C-alpha positions in Angstrom: -19.1 16.9 29.3 -22.7 16.4 30.1 -24.9 13.6 28.7 -27.3 16.0 27.2 -24.6 17.8 25.3 -23.3 14.5 23.8 -26.8 13.4 22.9 -27.7 16.7 21.3 -24.4 16.8 19.4 -24.9 13.3 18.1 -28.5 14.1 17.1 -27.6 17.3 15.3 -24.8 15.6 13.4 -27.1 12.7 12.4 -29.8 15.2 11.3 -27.2 17.0 9.1 -26.5 13.9 7.1 -29.9 12.2 7.1 -31.7 12.3 3.9 -28.7 12.1 1.6 -27.0 15.4 2.3 -23.7 14.5 0.6 -22.2 17.9 1.2 -22.7 17.6 4.9 -21.2 14.1 4.9 -18.0 15.5 3.5 -18.0 18.5 5.8 -18.4 16.4 8.9 -15.6 14.0 7.9 -13.2 16.7 6.7 -13.8 18.6 9.9 -12.7 15.7 12.0 -16.2 14.4 13.0 -15.4 10.7 12.5 -13.4 10.2 15.7 -15.8 11.9 18.0 -18.6 9.9 16.5 -16.8 6.7 17.3 -16.3 7.9 20.9 -20.1 8.4 21.1 -20.6 4.7 20.4 -19.2 4.1 23.9 -21.7 6.4 25.5 -24.1 4.9 28.1 -27.0 7.0 26.8 -29.1 5.0 24.4 -30.2 8.1 22.4 -26.6 9.2 21.9 -25.6 5.7 20.7 -28.6 5.6 18.3 -27.6 8.9 16.7 -23.9 8.0 16.6 -24.6 4.7 14.9 -27.0 6.4 12.4 -24.4 9.1 11.7 -21.7 6.5 11.1 -23.9 4.4 8.9 -24.3 7.4 6.6 -20.7 8.5 6.8 -19.7 5.0 5.7 -21.6 5.3 2.5 -18.8 7.6 1.2 -15.8 5.6 -0.2 -13.3 8.1 1.2 -14.7 7.7 4.7 -14.9 3.9 4.8 -11.1 3.4 5.1 -10.8 6.1 7.7 -13.7 4.8 9.8 -12.3 1.2 9.7 -8.8 2.4 10.5 -10.0 4.3 13.5 -11.3 1.1 15.0 -15.0 1.3 14.2 -15.6 -2.3 13.4 -15.2 -3.8 16.9 -17.3 -0.9 18.4 -20.1 -1.4 15.9 -20.0 -5.2 16.5 -20.4 -4.5 20.2 -23.4 -2.4 19.6 -25.0 -5.0 17.3 -24.4 -7.7 19.9 -25.6 -5.8 23.0 -29.3 -6.7 23.1 -29.7 -5.7 26.8 -28.5 -2.1 26.7 -28.8 -0.9 23.1 -32.0 0.2 21.4 -33.1 -1.9 18.3 -32.7 1.2 16.1 -29.1 1.7 17.2 -28.4 -2.0 16.5 -29.9 -1.7 13.1 -27.8 1.4 12.3 -24.7 -0.3 13.5 -25.4 -3.3 11.3 -26.0 -1.0 8.3 -22.7 0.8 9.1 -20.9 -2.6 9.1 -22.5 -3.5 5.8 -21.4 -0.1 4.3 -17.9 -0.8 5.5 -17.8 -4.2 3.9 
């Protein structure tokens, strides 16, 4: 799987939920989009991680998604993003912190 495909996928999913598109939030989560989003947090491409954290921060605004996201192991991955000041863009760190707040 190429870096550009992962980055494009993360960007498109993030765009689908940005701006409060609640229908898309549910469609992505019901279609199994949470687990791949978590995998994208481990990607070395900064743009991919930025979009993945943005996507997860929005998915975590939904009560049904919060338990699923946490159960799938998102909290340690998000903490890693927040703490990585050397390799992670500030926007990704902000999205990750927002996601953690939404999961709380």
